[in-house]
Each structure stands twice: as C-alpha cells, then as structure tokens.
C-alpha positions in Angstrom: 10.2 -13.5 5.1 13.8 -13.1 4.0 12.9 -10.7 1.1 13.8 -7.1 1.7 11.8 -4.4 0.0 13.2 -1.0 -1.1 11.7 2.2 -2.4 14.0 3.9 -4.9 16.9 1.8 -3.7 16.4 2.9 0.0 15.3 0.9 2.9 11.7 1.5 3.8 9.9 1.2 7.2 6.2 1.0 7.5 3.5 0.9 10.1 2.7 -2.8 9.4 5.4 -3.9 11.9 8.4 -4.2 9.7 10.5 -3.3 6.7 8.1 -4.5 4.1 6.7 -2.1 1.5 2.9 -2.0 1.4 2.2 -2.1 -2.3 -1.2 -0.4 -1.9 0.5 2.8 -0.7 1.9 3.4 -4.2 -0.6 4.8 -6.7 -0.6 3.3 -10.2 0.6 6.4 -12.1 3.5 6.7 -9.7 5.1 3.4 -10.5 8.0 3.5 -12.9 9.6 0.0 -12.5 10.0 -3.0 -10.1 13.4 -4.5 -9.8 13.6 -8.1 -8.4 16.8 -9.5 -7.2 16.7 -13.2 -6.4 20.1 -13.2 -4.6 22.2 -10.5 -2.9 25.2 -9.1 -4.7 28.0 -6.8 -3.5 26.5 -3.7 -5.0 23.1 -4.1 -3.1 22.3 -3.0 0.4 22.4 -6.0 2.6 19.5 -7.4 4.6 17.5 -9.5 2.2 18.7 -13.1 2.7 16.0 -14.3 0.2 16.5 -11.5 -2.2 15.2 -7.9 -2.7 12.4 -6.1 -4.4 13.0 -2.4 -5.3 10.0 -0.3 -6.4 11.1 2.7 -8.4 8.8 5.7 -8.6 8.6 8.2 -11.3 10.6 11.4 -11.1 10.1 14.8 -12.7 12.9 14.3 -15.3 11.1 11.2 -16.6 8.9 13.8 -18.4 11.7 16.0 -19.8 10.1 16.0 -23.2 6.9 17.6 -21.7 6.7 20.9 -20.1 3.7 19.8 -18.0 2.4 16.3 -17.3 -0.8 15.4 -15.5 -2.1 11.9 -14.8 -5.1 10.8 -12.7 -7.0 7.7 -11.6 -10.5 7.3 -10.2 -12.6 4.4 -9.0 -16.0 3.9 -7.4 -17.2 0.6 -6.0 -20.2 -0.7 -4.1 -20.2 -3.7 -1.8 -23.2 -6.0 -1.8 -23.4 -6.5 2.0 -21.8 -3.2 3.1 -24.2 -1.1 0.9 -21.6 1.7 1.0 -20.1 3.5 -2.0 -16.3 3.4 -1.7 -14.0 5.7 -3.7 -10.3 5.9 -4.7 -8.6 8.6 -6.6 -5.2 10.1 -7.2 -3.6 12.9 -9.3 0.0 13.4 -10.3 1.3 16.7 -11.6 4.9 17.1 -12.9 6.4 20.4 -14.2 9.9 21.0 -15.6 11.6 24.4 -15.8 14.7 25.5 -17.8 16.4 28.2 -15.7 19.7 30.1 -15.7 21.0 27.7 -12.9 20.0 24.5 -14.8 17.0 22.3 -15.3 14.5 22.0 -12.4 11.7 19.5 -12.1 8.9 19.3 -9.5 6.4 16.5 -9.1 3.5 16.1 -6.6 1.1 13.1 -6.3 -1.9 13.0 -3.9 -4.1 9.9 -3.4 -7.2 9.3 -1.3 -9.2 6.1 -0.9 -11.9 4.5 1.3 -12.5 0.7 1.6 -15.5 -0.7 3.4 -16.1 -4.4 4.1 -19.0 -6.1 5.9 -19.0 -9.8 6.5 -21.4 -12.0 8.4 -20.2 -15.0 10.3 -21.4 -18.2 11.9 -18.8 -20.1 13.9 -18.9 -23.4 15.7 -16.8 -23.7 18.9 -14.6 -26.8 19.4 -16.4 -30.2 19.8 -16.1 -32.0 23.1 -16.7 -35.7 23.7 -19.8 -36.1 25.9 -21.1 -39.4 27.3 -24.9 -39.7 27.2 -26.7 -42.9 28.2 -23.6 -45.0 27.7 -22.7 -43.6 24.2 -20.1 -41.1 23.2 -21.3 -38.0 21.3 -19.3 -35.0 20.1 -21.1 -31.8 21.0 -19.9 -28.3 20.1 -19.1 -26.0 22.9 -21.3 -23.3 21.4 -22.1 -21.2 18.4 -21.3 -17.6 17.6 -22.9 -15.5 14.9 -22.9 -11.8 13.9 -21.4 -9.1 11.7 -17.9 -7.8 11.3 -17.5 -4.3 9.7 -14.2 -2.8 8.7 -13.5 0.6 7.1 -10.1 2.0 6.0 -9.4 5.6 4.9 -6.0 6.1 3.3 -4.3 9.4 2.3 -1.0 9.3 0.4 1.4 12.2 -0.5 4.5 12.0 -2.7 6.7 14.8 -3.8 9.9 14.9 -5.8 12.3 17.7 -6.8 15.2 17.3 -9.3 17.9 19.9 -10.2 20.4 19.4 -12.9 23.0 22.2 -13.0 24.8 20.4 -15.8 24.2 17.3 -18.1 26.5 15.2 -15.9 25.1 16.1 -12.5 21.6 15.7 -11.1 20.4 16.1 -7.5 17.1 14.4 -6.5 15.0 14.7 -3.3 11.8 12.8 -2.6 9.1 12.8 0.1 6.7 9.8 0.6 4.0 9.5 3.2 1.0 7.2 3.6 -1.5 7.4 6.4 -4.3 5.0 7.4 -7.3 5.4 9.6 -9.0 2.1 10.4 -12.4 1.5 12.0 -13.4 -2.0 13.0 -16.6 -3.1 14.8 -18.0 -6.6 15.6 -21.6 -7.4 16.6 -22.7 -10.8 17.5 -24.0 -13.3 20.0 -22.6 -16.6 21.4 -24.8 -19.5 22.5 
C-alpha cells in the first residue's frame, strides 16, 4: 500500500479508487521499461513510502531509425462455462518526419478488449448451535446457489508527439486514456 506508481515519471490517478496504475491498461507493444525504486531518493517525486514503480511507455523518437513503425497484437479466447468468444487487440503506429523546423514524431496506439466470466456457486451460511433432544448440533443457517456473470469491455487510447528543433532540445507531449464498461449479474436461490 505504500508503493506509488508513476506513468512516464508522472503521478497517475485511476478509477480504481486511488493512485495505483492498472497494468492491464497498458498494451504490450506500448511498454518500454519498468523502473522499480525500493526507497525514495531526493530526485524522485515524494509519496511512495514503500518505494515507487515507474512504467515508461514508448515514444515516437524510440523509432528514429525507421520512417514508419507498426506493431499489433491480437487474441481470441473462449471460456468453458461462459461459452462466449472474447477478443483483445491493439495497434500502434509511429511515424517520424524530418522538416525544416526540426524532427517531428507522432505515435498513436488504440486497444480494445472484452473479458467474460461465468462462475457457478454453492455457499453454506454460518452454522448455529442447535439443541435437539438433549444433544447439541451445528446446523447451517441456509444454502445459496446460482450463477455470477461478469463482462468487461475496455477501450484504450494513447498518443504521443515529439518535436526536436535541435539535437540538444526535445519537447514531448502524451495523452493516455482507458475506459471500462462493466456488466455484472447474479442469479440464484437461497434456502
């Protein structure tokens, strides 16, 4: 709980109720490096009493030796109980330009995925001591059984622009967004 997470050296806020980075939001081809600091030092942003984790994403100038770079991932899975085909895919495109005002690099990454889960449950309520005909018995307060279904759709967008008017000066701007839509339903009976 005392570990702070960063994205490209900056604090990150997420919808999971805190400052922690959701690692599933970052597509595989977007990851450049993960820096782990076990203790805080003077040159780090404060806030992580137990250390810091900094996820560094790729930037357009990482591909300076290429005019155009394209990377993609794809996945298809089928759950035994859910009987639903889930997909995940992403594509990254990076392009560098040499212009009269310096080098310019542009990168875009788009990701989309669906995850479906179905589980069946049988639960026993707490046991209560019951006295029957002079003897103590422990009898459950009841039983519950049913299905729990969960489905999550995720869309992620990442964009980065770099401009280097000279070899000694580079400006970088990034945009990162991840959105979730969750659907959860339970069906069951309690006796």
